[in-house]
C-alpha positions as CSV (number, residue, x, y, z in Angstrom):
1,M,-9.2,1.1,14.5
2,E,-5.5,0.6,15.3
3,N,-5.7,-3.0,14.1
4,M,-7.5,-1.9,10.9
5,N,-4.6,0.5,10.3
6,F,-2.0,-2.2,10.7
7,N,-4.0,-4.5,8.4
8,L,-4.2,-1.8,5.8
9,Y,-0.4,-2.2,5.1
10,T,-0.3,-5.9,5.7
11,N,-3.2,-6.7,3.4
12,N,-2.0,-4.4,0.6
13,I,1.8,-4.6,0.5
14,N,1.8,-7.5,-1.9
15,S,-0.9,-6.1,-4.2
16,T,-0.5,-6.7,-7.9
17,V,-1.2,-3.9,-10.3
18,Y,-1.2,-4.9,-14.0
19,S,0.7,-2.7,-16.3
20,P,-1.3,-0.4,-18.6
21,D,1.3,-1.0,-21.4
22,P,-0.8,-2.4,-24.3
23,A,2.3,-3.7,-26.2
24,G,3.6,-5.6,-23.2
25,T,0.2,-7.0,-22.4
26,T,-0.4,-8.1,-26.0
27,N,3.0,-9.7,-26.2
28,A,2.4,-11.6,-23.0
29,M,-1.0,-12.8,-24.1
30,L,0.2,-13.9,-27.5
31,N,3.2,-15.7,-26.1
32,N,1.4,-17.3,-23.1
33,L,3.5,-15.3,-20.7
34,P,2.5,-13.7,-17.3
35,L,0.9,-10.3,-17.7
36,P,3.3,-7.4,-17.0
37,T,2.9,-5.8,-13.6
38,I,4.1,-2.6,-11.9
39,V,4.6,-1.6,-8.3
40,P,3.0,1.8,-7.7
41,K,5.1,4.3,-5.9
42,F,2.3,4.6,-3.3
43,I,2.6,0.9,-2.3
44,K,6.4,0.9,-2.6
45,E,7.1,4.1,-0.6
46,G,3.9,5.8,0.7
47,L,1.8,3.2,2.3
48,G,3.9,1.9,5.1
49,P,5.1,0.0,7.1
50,N,4.1,1.6,10.4
51,S,7.8,2.1,11.5
52,S,8.6,4.2,8.4
53,A,8.3,7.9,8.8
54,N,6.1,9.9,6.4
55,T,4.1,6.9,5.3
56,M,0.3,6.8,5.4
57,V,0.1,4.0,8.0
58,A,2.6,5.7,10.3
59,D,0.8,9.0,10.1
60,I,-2.6,7.3,10.9
61,D,-0.9,5.5,13.8
62,S,0.5,8.8,15.1
63,G,-2.9,10.4,15.0
64,L,-4.5,7.5,16.8
65,R,-1.9,7.7,19.5
66,V,-2.4,11.5,20.0
67,T,-6.2,11.1,20.2
68,A,-5.9,8.2,22.6
69,V,-4.3,10.4,25.2
70,V,-6.8,13.3,24.9
71,N,-8.9,13.6,28.1
72,L,-12.2,15.3,27.5
73,T,-12.9,16.3,31.1
């Protein structure tokens, strides 16, 4: 599960999200230009990396570390 958490950030940090701007998309298509893209705030600031406080990947890692030391005896 820890490896899956690290892969979550690694596999998604370079994700491409196409802009919902119809004018920009139409212009790009008519002029044979690359489609406009955006970087969502979640990917830019909320996803990770693991060493960044208050990111999803760091919070999941913290939870995994806490549960790893719980002794159910």
